[in-house]
C-alpha positions in Angstrom: 31.2 -4.0 -15.0 29.2 -2.7 -18.0 27.3 0.5 -17.2 24.7 -0.2 -19.8 23.8 -3.5 -18.3 23.7 -2.0 -14.8 21.4 0.8 -16.1 19.1 -1.8 -17.8 19.0 -3.7 -14.5 17.8 -0.7 -12.5 15.3 0.2 -15.3 13.9 -3.3 -15.1 13.7 -3.2 -11.3 11.9 0.1 -11.6 9.4 -1.2 -14.1 8.7 -4.3 -12.0 8.1 -2.2 -9.0 5.9 0.4 -10.7 3.8 -2.3 -12.4 3.4 -4.4 -9.2 2.6 -1.8 -6.6 -1.1 -1.7 -5.7 -2.8 1.5 -6.7 -5.0 3.6 -4.3 -8.6 2.5 -4.3 -7.8 -1.1 -5.2 -8.0 -2.6 -1.7 -5.1 -3.2 0.7 -1.9 -1.6 -0.5 1.3 -3.7 -0.5 4.6 -3.9 -2.2 5.5 -6.8 -4.6 7.0 -10.0 -3.2 10.8 -10.1 -3.1 10.6 -13.4 -5.2 9.3 -11.4 -8.1 12.7 -9.8 -8.4 14.7 -13.1 -8.3 14.6 -13.8 -12.0 15.6 -10.2 -12.8 18.6 -10.4 -10.5 19.7 -13.8 -11.8 19.4 -12.8 -15.4 21.3 -9.5 -15.1 24.0 -11.2 -13.0 24.6 -13.6 -15.8 24.7 -10.7 -18.3 27.3 -9.0 -16.1 29.4 -12.1 -16.1 29.1 -12.3 -19.9 30.0 -8.7 -20.1 33.1 -9.3 -18.0 34.1 -12.2 -20.3 34.4 -9.8 -23.2 31.0 -9.7 -24.8 29.9 -6.4 -23.4 28.0 -5.3 -26.4 26.0 -8.5 -26.6 25.2 -8.4 -22.9 24.1 -4.8 -23.2 21.8 -5.5 -26.1 20.3 -8.5 -24.3 19.7 -6.4 -21.2 17.9 -3.6 -23.1 15.8 -6.2 -25.1 14.8 -7.6 -21.8 13.7 -4.2 -20.6 11.6 -3.6 -23.8 10.0 -7.0 -23.4 9.3 -6.2 -19.7 7.6 -3.0 -20.7 5.3 -4.9 -23.0 4.7 -8.2 -21.2 5.4 -7.4 -17.6 3.1 -6.0 -14.9 4.0 -2.5 -16.1 2.4 -3.1 -19.5 -1.1 -3.5 -17.9 -0.6 -0.4 -15.9 0.4 1.7 -18.9 -2.5 0.4 -20.9 -4.9 1.4 -18.2 -3.4 4.8 -17.9 -3.7 5.4 -21.7 -7.3 4.4 -21.6 -7.9 6.8 -18.6 -6.1 9.7 -20.1 -7.4 9.3 -23.7 -10.6 7.4 -23.6 -11.6 5.9 -26.9 -14.1 7.6 -29.1 -17.6 6.3 -29.9 -17.5 2.9 -31.6 -13.8 2.3 -30.8 -12.8 -0.4 -28.3 -10.3 0.6 -25.6 -6.8 -0.8 -25.5 -6.8 -4.2 -23.9 -4.2 -5.0 -21.2 -1.7 -7.7 -21.8 -3.3 -11.0 -20.7 -1.7 -12.7 -17.8 0.7 -15.6 -18.5 -1.1 -18.9 -18.0 1.7 -21.1 -19.1 2.1 -22.7 -15.7 5.2 -21.9 -13.6 5.0 -21.0 -10.0 2.0 -19.1 -8.6 
């Protein structure tokens, strides 16, 4: 098993969890649904198989590219944008950073 792919997997799981957990003061607190992790598990299992077949470097790069995309487009991206706006509010006449808009391409709810 490729350690880099495994590390990217756990980083992605961590980002998904941090971005999906309800924050205090935003109503009832709950953890994310287990189905939100299904795509991550399937993707990284495929990358582990590719790695075991001899393309470890390609699988590692694909895993870390997935983590970078997850930081920008996943639920963590909206959380980090809100944190930046809270810690460093924009000056007069400057609009705050806008969170990544939700994906409305269809899919399952």
